[in-house]
RODO-333104 format. One record per residue (C-alpha): residue number from 1; residue in three letters; x, y, z. Coordinates in pm, 1 decimal, decimal comma. Example, Ala and Ser with C-alpha at 12.3 -4.5 7.8 and 13.67 -1.06 7.14 Angstrom:
# residues 2
     n   res       east      north         up
     1   ALA     1230,0     -450,0      780,0
     2   SER     1367,0     -106,0      714,0
END
This chain:
# residues 405
     n   res       east      north         up
     1   MET    -6613,6    -5811,8     1662,2
     2   THR    -6254,3    -5728,3     1754,3
     3   TYR    -6113,2    -5688,2     1404,2
     4   GLN    -6081,1    -5369,6     1202,1
     5   SER    -6101,7    -5360,8      822,7
     6   PHE    -5954,0    -5140,7      551,6
     7   THR    -5905,6    -5164,0      178,0
     8   SER    -5609,8    -5113,6      -53,2
     9   PRO    -5625,4    -4858,5     -336,6
    10   GLY    -5680,2    -5153,6     -569,6
    11   GLY    -5984,7    -5264,3     -370,8
    12   GLY    -5830,6    -5553,1     -176,1
    13   LEU    -5977,5    -5607,2      171,8
    14   ILE    -5773,1    -5651,9      491,4
    15   LYS    -5915,9    -5753,8      829,7
    16   SER    -5678,1    -5689,5     1119,4
    17   TRP    -5684,2    -5798,3     1483,6
    18   THR    -5460,1    -5511,6     1594,1
    19   GLN    -5664,6    -5316,3     1847,4
    20   GLY    -5433,8    -5186,8     2121,2
    21   VAL    -5108,3    -5301,4     1956,9
    22   ALA    -4857,1    -5130,0     1728,7
    23   PHE    -4932,3    -5161,8     1356,8
    24   ASP    -4661,4    -4989,7     1156,0
    25   ASP    -4715,4    -4828,0      818,4
    26   GLY    -4470,4    -5061,6      644,6
    27   ALA    -4670,6    -5368,8      744,4
    28   ARG    -4996,2    -5195,6      647,8
    29   GLN    -4856,5    -5117,7      301,0
    30   GLN    -4736,0    -5474,8      253,2
    31   LEU    -5082,2    -5605,0      336,1
    32   MET    -5239,5    -5367,8       83,4
    33   ASN    -4988,6    -5484,2     -179,8
    34   ILE    -5085,3    -5846,9     -120,2
    35   ALA    -5459,9    -5789,9      -97,8
    36   GLN    -5479,5    -5630,7     -443,4
    37   LEU    -5338,2    -5936,1     -621,7
    38   PRO    -5614,2    -6091,4     -836,5
    39   PHE    -5582,8    -6445,6     -697,4
    40   VAL    -5594,4    -6335,7     -330,7
    41   GLY    -5914,7    -6323,6     -129,0
    42   PRO    -6182,8    -6286,6      -17,1
    43   TRP    -5956,2    -6086,7      216,9
    44   VAL    -5621,9    -6100,3      396,3
    45   ALA    -5620,4    -6142,9      775,7
    46   ALA    -5360,8    -5962,3      989,3
    47   MET    -5282,4    -6097,7     1334,3
    48   PRO    -5189,9    -5871,2     1632,2
    49   ASP    -4819,9    -5962,5     1604,2
    50   VAL    -4809,8    -5825,1     1248,5
    51   HIS    -4484,0    -5665,8     1131,0
    52   VAL    -4282,8    -5613,2      811,6
    53   GLY    -4145,9    -5921,1      637,3
    54   MET    -3982,1    -5994,8      303,0
    55   GLY    -4251,9    -5897,2       55,1
    56   ALA    -4531,1    -6054,2      258,2
    57   THR    -4616,3    -5940,3      608,9
    58   ILE    -4525,0    -6153,3      909,6
    59   GLY    -4840,6    -6219,8     1106,5
    60   SER    -5064,3    -6252,2      799,6
    61   VAL    -5303,8    -6518,2      671,3
    62   LEU    -5331,3    -6530,7      296,7
    63   PRO    -5591,2    -6733,0       98,2
    64   THR    -5507,1    -6778,9     -269,6
    65   VAL    -5672,4    -6960,9     -557,6
    66   GLY    -5465,4    -7094,3     -846,7
    67   ALA    -5131,0    -6961,9     -721,1
    68   ILE    -4889,0    -6958,9     -426,7
    69   ILE    -4640,3    -6683,8     -334,2
    70   PRO    -4321,0    -6861,1     -215,9
    71   ALA    -4192,7    -6552,5      -30,0
    72   ALA    -4521,2    -6540,6      163,0
    73   VAL    -4446,5    -6885,8      297,4
    74   GLY    -4092,1    -6762,2      353,7
    75   VAL    -3753,4    -6928,2      383,1
    76   ASP    -3800,2    -7083,3      728,5
    77   ILE    -4057,1    -7323,0      588,2
    78   GLY    -4252,2    -7507,0      857,1
    79   CYS    -4109,1    -7298,8     1139,2
    80   GLY    -4318,6    -7355,3     1447,5
    81   MET    -4347,5    -7467,6     1807,3
    82   VAL    -4372,6    -7783,3     2014,2
    83   ALA    -4450,9    -7809,2     2385,8
    84   VAL    -4501,1    -8091,0     2635,5
    85   ARG    -4595,3    -8097,9     3002,6
    86   THR    -4400,9    -8334,0     3227,0
    87   ASP    -4468,8    -8485,6     3570,4
    88   VAL    -4182,4    -8273,8     3709,6
    89   HIS    -4263,1    -7983,7     3944,1
    90   ALA    -4067,2    -7667,1     4017,8
    91   ARG    -3961,9    -7813,6     4353,4
    92   ASP    -3788,8    -8099,2     4165,7
    93   LEU    -3561,3    -7869,6     3965,6
    94   PRO    -3201,3    -7818,7     4077,9
    95   ASP    -3118,6    -7501,8     4271,9
    96   THR    -2875,4    -7400,7     3998,9
    97   LEU    -3054,2    -7406,9     3664,0
    98   ALA    -2728,3    -7338,2     3480,0
    99   THR    -2662,6    -7714,2     3494,6
   100   LEU    -2983,1    -7787,6     3306,3
   101   ARG    -2917,8    -7515,3     3051,6
   102   SER    -2566,0    -7652,6     2990,9
   103   GLU    -2701,5    -8004,5     2940,1
   104   LEU    -2956,4    -7880,5     2684,9
   105   GLU    -2686,0    -7685,2     2502,1
   106   ARG    -2456,8    -7988,4     2506,4
   107   CYS    -2698,2    -8234,8     2348,9
   108   ILE    -2862,7    -8008,4     2087,8
   109   PRO    -2646,1    -7816,3     1837,2
   110   HIS    -2733,1    -7447,6     1823,1
   111   GLY    -2577,4    -7125,5     1703,3
   112   ARG    -2459,8    -6957,1     1388,3
   113   SER    -2256,0    -7084,3     1097,6
   114   VAL    -1884,3    -7003,9     1113,3
   115   GLY    -1840,0    -7009,2      735,8
   116   ARG    -1807,2    -7266,4      461,5
   117   SER    -1441,9    -7336,7      539,3
   118   LYS    -1526,6    -7465,5      886,3
   119   ARG    -1797,0    -7680,7     1037,9
   120   ASP    -2114,9    -7496,4     1131,8
   121   LYS    -2126,5    -7516,3     1511,9
   122   GLY    -2504,4    -7538,2     1485,0
   123   SER    -2487,7    -7863,9     1287,2
   124   TRP    -2388,9    -8222,1     1362,5
   125   HIS    -2028,0    -8323,1     1310,1
   126   ASP    -2105,2    -8690,4     1367,5
   127   VAL    -2476,8    -8745,5     1314,3
   128   PRO    -2620,2    -8949,3     1607,5
   129   GLU    -2808,2    -9272,4     1546,6
   130   ASP    -3149,1    -9133,5     1648,2
   131   VAL    -3114,0    -8850,1     1395,4
   132   GLN    -3004,4    -9089,9     1122,2
   133   GLN    -3313,0    -9302,9     1190,1
   134   SER    -3537,4    -8995,3     1161,5
   135   TRP    -3369,1    -8898,6      834,3
   136   LYS    -3451,2    -9236,7      680,2
   137   TRP    -3817,5    -9133,6      677,6
   138   LEU    -3736,0    -8811,2      489,8
   139   ALA    -3457,3    -8931,3      258,5
   140   PRO    -3652,2    -9097,3      -30,2
   141   ARG    -3868,1    -8789,9      -94,8
   142   PHE    -3564,9    -8564,4      -68,8
   143   ARG    -3379,7    -8769,6     -330,7
   144   ALA    -3681,7    -8735,1     -560,4
   145   LEU    -3674,3    -8356,2     -511,9
   146   CYS    -3302,7    -8346,5     -587,2
   147   ASP    -3357,5    -8540,6     -908,7
   148   LYS    -3573,1    -8249,0    -1028,7
   149   HIS    -3374,0    -7970,1     -862,7
   150   PRO    -3012,9    -8090,5     -817,1
   151   LYS    -2908,8    -7769,7     -636,1
   152   LEU    -3105,5    -7880,8     -329,8
   153   ALA    -2852,2    -8158,1     -263,8
   154   LYS    -2596,3    -7890,2     -169,6
   155   SER    -2801,5    -7771,8      128,4
   156   ASN    -2755,0    -7864,6      494,2
   157   HIS    -3017,0    -8134,9      540,6
   158   LEU    -2912,3    -8438,7      746,3
   159   SER    -2651,0    -8234,0      935,0
   160   HIS    -2917,9    -7985,8     1050,4
   161   LEU    -3190,0    -8233,7     1150,9
   162   GLY    -3240,7    -8215,6     1527,3
   163   THR    -3064,7    -7877,4     1558,8
   164   LEU    -3199,3    -7545,0     1681,7
   165   GLY    -3061,2    -7264,6     1467,6
   166   THR    -3029,5    -6897,3     1560,5
   167   GLY    -3231,9    -6576,6     1587,6
   168   ASN    -3568,0    -6619,9     1757,1
   169   HIS    -3537,5    -6999,2     1778,1
   170   PHE    -3516,6    -7129,7     2133,7
   171   ILE    -3556,2    -7414,5     2379,8
   172   GLU    -3725,3    -7324,6     2708,9
   173   VAL    -3804,6    -7490,6     3037,4
   174   CYS    -4124,5    -7331,3     3167,7
   175   LEU    -4360,7    -7348,3     3464,5
   176   ASP    -4739,2    -7327,7     3441,9
   177   GLU    -4983,0    -7190,7     3699,1
   178   ALA    -4956,2    -7513,0     3902,8
   179   GLU    -4572,6    -7500,7     3895,9
   180   ARG    -4558,1    -7801,0     3661,1
   181   VAL    -4257,5    -7817,0     3429,0
   182   TRP    -4302,7    -7782,5     3054,8
   183   ILE    -4047,3    -7797,1     2775,5
   184   MET    -4120,5    -7574,9     2479,2
   185   LEU    -3911,8    -7514,3     2169,8
   186   HIS    -3921,6    -7313,9     1849,8
   187   SER    -3749,5    -7407,4     1523,4
   188   GLY    -3815,1    -7494,6     1160,8
   189   SER    -3666,3    -7658,5      853,4
   190   ARG    -3318,1    -7513,2      906,5
   191   GLY    -3070,0    -7487,2      616,1
   192   VAL    -3254,3    -7711,6      375,5
   193   GLY    -3582,8    -7521,6      419,3
   194   ASN    -3402,1    -7193,4      363,7
   195   PHE    -3243,3    -7331,3       46,6
   196   ILE    -3579,1    -7458,4      -83,4
   197   GLY    -3748,3    -7127,1       -7,0
   198   MET    -3481,5    -6915,4     -177,2
   199   HIS    -3464,4    -7150,1     -477,2
   200   PHE    -3836,5    -7128,2     -551,3
   201   ILE    -3858,2    -6754,7     -477,8
   202   GLN    -3600,1    -6705,2     -754,5
   203   LEU    -3789,3    -6940,3     -988,8
   204   ALA    -4110,4    -6742,8     -923,1
   205   LYS    -3932,7    -6414,9    -1002,1
   206   LYS    -3806,8    -6560,4    -1330,2
   207   GLU    -4163,7    -6668,4    -1411,9
   208   MET    -4285,1    -6312,1    -1356,1
   209   GLU    -4012,1    -6178,6    -1586,9
   210   ARG    -4095,8    -6434,2    -1852,9
   211   HIS    -4466,6    -6343,7    -1844,6
   212   GLN    -4390,2    -5971,7    -1795,4
   213   ARG    -4605,9    -5952,4    -1486,0
   214   GLN    -4587,6    -5621,1    -1298,8
   215   LEU    -4607,9    -5650,8     -918,4
   216   PRO    -4612,9    -5393,8     -636,0
   217   ASP    -4313,9    -5579,0     -486,3
   218   ASP    -4098,1    -5830,8     -673,6
   219   ASN    -4095,3    -6051,5     -361,8
   220   LEU    -4463,9    -6116,1     -429,5
   221   ALA    -4367,4    -6322,1     -733,6
   222   TYR    -4596,5    -6622,7     -756,7
   223   LEU    -4618,9    -6967,0     -912,5
   224   GLN    -4936,5    -7051,9    -1100,2
   225   GLU    -5120,7    -7377,0    -1047,5
   226   GLY    -5072,6    -7609,3    -1342,8
   227   SER    -4711,6    -7510,5    -1402,6
   228   GLN    -4419,5    -7747,3    -1340,2
   229   HIS    -4260,1    -7518,1    -1083,4
   230   PHE    -4590,2    -7493,6     -893,8
   231   ALA    -4617,1    -7872,1     -862,1
   232   ASP    -4251,8    -7901,1     -762,9
   233   TYR    -4291,2    -7626,8     -503,8
   234   VAL    -4594,9    -7792,3     -345,9
   235   GLU    -4395,5    -8114,9     -324,5
   236   ALA    -4088,1    -7939,4     -182,3
   237   VAL    -4273,0    -7721,9       66,9
   238   GLY    -4469,7    -8022,5      193,7
   239   TRP    -4145,1    -8212,0      247,5
   240   ALA    -3984,0    -7914,1      425,3
   241   GLN    -4285,3    -7883,9      656,1
   242   ASP    -4250,8    -8251,9      745,1
   243   TYR    -3877,8    -8197,6      804,7
   244   ALA    -3955,1    -7906,3     1038,0
   245   ARG    -4205,8    -8108,8     1240,3
   246   LEU    -3961,8    -8399,1     1269,7
   247   ASN    -3681,1    -8159,2     1359,3
   248   ARG    -3886,5    -8033,9     1654,8
   249   GLN    -3984,5    -8387,1     1759,7
   250   THR    -3620,2    -8494,3     1757,9
   251   MET    -3508,2    -8196,8     1967,8
   252   MET    -3798,4    -8242,4     2209,5
   253   GLN    -3699,3    -8603,0     2273,4
   254   ARG    -3340,9    -8494,9     2334,8
   255   SER    -3457,2    -8212,8     2563,1
   256   LEU    -3665,6    -8450,5     2772,9
   257   GLN    -3367,0    -8682,8     2802,1
   258   ALA    -3149,1    -8387,9     2910,4
   259   LEU    -3400,0    -8295,4     3182,0
   260   ALA    -3412,7    -8656,3     3304,0
   261   ARG    -3032,5    -8678,7     3316,7
   262   THR    -3010,5    -8351,3     3508,3
   263   LEU    -3266,3    -8471,0     3762,4
   264   GLY    -3111,5    -8817,1     3781,8
   265   LYS    -3446,0    -8991,7     3738,6
   266   PRO    -3692,6    -9082,1     3460,8
   267   LEU    -3981,6    -8851,3     3385,3
   268   VAL    -4327,0    -8888,5     3234,7
   269   VAL    -4488,6    -8671,6     2967,4
   270   GLU    -4833,6    -8589,1     3106,3
   271   GLU    -4961,5    -8362,0     2829,2
   272   GLU    -4934,3    -8480,8     2470,4
   273   ALA    -4701,3    -8279,9     2250,4
   274   ILE    -4851,6    -7982,9     2069,1
   275   ASN    -4653,1    -7951,3     1746,7
   276   CYS    -4774,9    -7664,8     1526,6
   277   HIS    -4633,4    -7481,9     1226,1
   278   HIS    -4660,6    -7105,9     1192,7
   279   ASN    -4484,5    -7054,5      854,0
   280   TYR    -4653,7    -7282,2      603,0
   281   VAL    -4905,1    -7335,6      325,5
   282   GLN    -5169,4    -7604,4      282,0
   283   GLN    -5504,8    -7655,2      112,7
   284   GLU    -5804,9    -7573,1      331,1
   285   GLN    -6176,9    -7510,5      290,3
   286   HIS    -6294,2    -7158,0      367,7
   287   PHE    -6628,7    -7001,8      280,3
   288   GLY    -6721,9    -7293,4       56,8
   289   GLN    -6404,3    -7276,7     -149,7
   290   THR    -6082,0    -7476,2     -158,2
   291   VAL    -5790,2    -7235,0     -119,1
   292   TRP    -5417,6    -7248,1      -66,6
   293   LEU    -5390,8    -7094,0      279,7
   294   THR    -5054,6    -6942,8      368,3
   295   ARG    -4996,2    -6866,5      734,9
   296   LYS    -4686,3    -6647,9      757,4
   297   GLY    -4627,5    -6604,6     1128,2
   298   ALA    -4973,1    -6734,3     1220,4
   299   VAL    -5108,3    -7050,4     1384,3
   300   SER    -5408,6    -7261,8     1294,0
   301   ALA    -5683,7    -7204,2     1550,7
   302   GLN    -5963,1    -7433,5     1439,7
   303   GLN    -6242,0    -7491,7     1689,9
   304   GLY    -6091,7    -7683,7     1984,5
   305   GLN    -5743,2    -7705,6     1831,5
   306   LEU    -5450,6    -7650,4     2067,0
   307   GLY    -5173,6    -7408,7     1971,8
   308   ILE    -4877,6    -7222,4     2118,7
   309   ILE    -4823,5    -6846,0     2136,4
   310   PRO    -4483,0    -6764,8     2288,4
   311   GLY    -4380,1    -6431,8     2432,6
   312   SER    -4023,2    -6303,9     2417,2
   313   MET    -3735,4    -6459,8     2613,9
   314   GLY    -3842,8    -6269,0     2924,7
   315   ALA    -4222,2    -6270,7     2888,8
   316   ARG    -4502,9    -6520,0     2942,4
   317   SER    -4614,7    -6773,9     2683,0
   318   PHE    -4952,5    -6934,3     2628,0
   319   ILE    -5099,5    -7270,4     2536,2
   320   VAL    -5426,0    -7179,2     2365,8
   321   ARG    -5737,8    -7344,6     2227,0
   322   GLY    -5878,6    -7219,6     1897,8
   323   LYS    -6227,8    -7075,6     1868,1
   324   GLY    -6257,4    -7148,4     1495,9
   325   ASN    -6321,8    -6785,4     1397,8
   326   THR    -6392,7    -6799,0     1025,5
   327   GLU    -6315,4    -6428,3      973,8
   328   SER    -5947,1    -6498,0     1055,4
   329   PHE    -5954,6    -6819,0      848,5
   330   CYS    -5938,6    -7002,0     1184,5
   331   SER    -5598,9    -6852,2     1273,6
   332   CYS    -5426,0    -6665,0     1555,1
   333   SER    -5092,1    -6494,7     1617,5
   334   HIS    -4767,2    -6693,7     1635,6
   335   GLY    -4610,3    -6484,5     1910,8
   336   ALA    -4568,4    -6129,3     2034,3
   337   GLY    -4427,7    -5991,8     1709,5
   338   ARG    -4128,9    -5764,5     1673,0
   339   MET    -4153,4    -5402,6     1780,9
   340   MET    -3800,2    -5320,7     1663,2
   341   SER    -3583,8    -5451,4     1382,2
   342   ARG    -3275,4    -5641,5     1492,1
   343   THR    -3053,2    -5347,5     1399,0
   344   GLU    -3274,3    -5102,7     1587,8
   345   ALA    -3284,3    -5327,4     1894,9
   346   LYS    -2904,6    -5351,2     1909,4
   347   LYS    -2883,4    -4972,1     1894,5
   348   SER    -3163,4    -4902,5     2141,8
   349   ILE    -3140,9    -5170,1     2413,8
   350   THR    -2848,1    -5166,9     2653,8
   351   LEU    -2691,0    -5478,7     2799,3
   352   ASP    -2798,4    -5368,5     3148,0
   353   GLN    -3158,4    -5340,2     3029,2
   354   HIS    -3140,3    -5689,4     2878,2
   355   VAL    -2995,1    -5836,9     3198,6
   356   ALA    -3270,0    -5672,7     3406,4
   357   ALA    -3547,4    -5790,0     3170,5
   358   THR    -3426,6    -6152,0     3187,5
   359   ALA    -3327,0    -6156,4     3556,1
   360   HIS    -3574,6    -6436,6     3630,7
   361   VAL    -3447,3    -6661,2     3347,4
   362   GLU    -3134,2    -6875,0     3321,8
   363   CYS    -3024,1    -6761,3     2975,0
   364   ARG    -2756,7    -6577,4     2780,2
   365   LYS    -2690,4    -6226,8     2911,9
   366   ASP    -2445,7    -6111,7     2643,9
   367   SER    -2466,5    -5839,8     2378,3
   368   ASP    -2512,0    -6090,3     2093,1
   369   VAL    -2871,4    -6166,6     2202,6
   370   ILE    -2986,3    -5808,3     2262,4
   371   ASP    -3186,8    -5821,0     1938,0
   372   GLU    -3396,1    -6091,6     2109,2
   373   SER    -3441,4    -5899,2     2436,2
   374   PRO    -3803,7    -5852,5     2553,6
   375   ALA    -3807,5    -5480,3     2466,5
   376   ALA    -3760,2    -5569,6     2098,5
   377   TYR    -4105,6    -5732,0     2099,2
   378   LYS    -4463,6    -5615,4     2142,8
   379   ASP    -4635,8    -5657,9     2478,8
   380   ILE    -4760,1    -6016,9     2472,8
   381   ASP    -5052,9    -5933,1     2704,8
   382   ALA    -5174,2    -5666,1     2460,4
   383   VAL    -5134,0    -5912,7     2173,8
   384   MET    -5345,0    -6171,3     2358,1
   385   ALA    -5611,9    -5911,6     2443,2
   386   ALA    -5643,7    -5820,1     2074,7
   387   GLN    -5733,2    -6177,8     1975,4
   388   GLN    -5977,7    -6285,0     2244,0
   389   ASP    -6226,5    -6389,3     1976,6
   390   LEU    -5966,9    -6614,5     1810,1
   391   VAL    -5838,5    -6823,8     2102,7
   392   GLU    -5886,0    -6895,6     2471,3
   393   VAL    -5592,6    -6947,3     2708,3
   394   VAL    -5553,9    -7299,8     2847,2
   395   TYR    -5217,6    -7263,5     3024,4
   396   THR    -4998,6    -6963,7     3101,2
   397   LEU    -4626,1    -7043,6     3108,4
   398   ARG    -4328,7    -6854,0     3246,4
   399   GLN    -3981,5    -6959,9     3141,8
   400   VAL    -3704,2    -7036,1     3387,7
   401   VAL    -3443,4    -7159,5     3135,0
   402   CYS    -3395,4    -7033,0     2779,9
   403   VAL    -3143,4    -7164,0     2526,6
   404   LYS    -3067,8    -6938,4     2229,8
   405   GLY    -2840,3    -7000,1     1935,8
END
């Protein structure tokens, strides 16, 4: 047994896989707040990358019966990873990897919004044909959602499909132990997912006010099964999760094309794509009961199931196989987990330290990405050691190119 357990003052049980890694008091308190809610249980599982989130802890696995907490799912609904292994080897890559990075940045919009008065540089100005074709699969269900919640139509939806975003989202070219080239990327449901998440978080808060429900944190506002908003949220969150998966598929195809163009020859995908969410909710069976299982910064690790656990932009990443540990609700961590807040990282990490930590990677070396520097994250090796009973490592990857928004 590698987990530790503790209870909240209200009697809620938490099992945490945090041996040998930082576990701050704020995250511990959030977990106790969640665990004491009457519809949560039999316990809450905390992964080794656990850290403070909005209301609900990032790196937590939350089984609920008869209710869902929208803020526990979060606003980057369906955020996750995809990775493929190609037939390209390290020896095939160009001597100057800046060319490949530039090609990836050219064909996939990335970056931060520049305000409503101008076009978001991280969105499409003219939506390409392949993205429009992907959208056709999503459009009918989105129209149905907008009929019920007209505000959703104002979000960035088509213009963000096939785009990366900002923050900890990335596209990486990596090498495994045999020097084979992988492409791995991290993104979610972009502007439309954020809009859906915020919209239903506010609706849940209004429900709590209407029913005069007292909560340890108002961001733990929930929607009860049987209510109209609950049914609409399940529909909306399912759509956003599909959007996120398709978003990653679209960017992966474009990334593979960028690699082929840079090499000047076609390539073959040798390992099937692993496309996994790590911010999502779905119905699952655990301990003989059907529950709504929310993984907020956690990956499904059913027996034999492949998943992805990335390190920071200067650390190793891992393709893993789940061990189906029922105590963690068949889950594992979604990454290294933040050690510092973004504000703290910008104050604590110097540009020279960031440049040194990413010396082996073709990536941005400017002050605007210091909050994503390796020192801002927990030690990925310690995180992996803490969850040996949850997953086994299949491939170890080191990045050579990293694109950040």
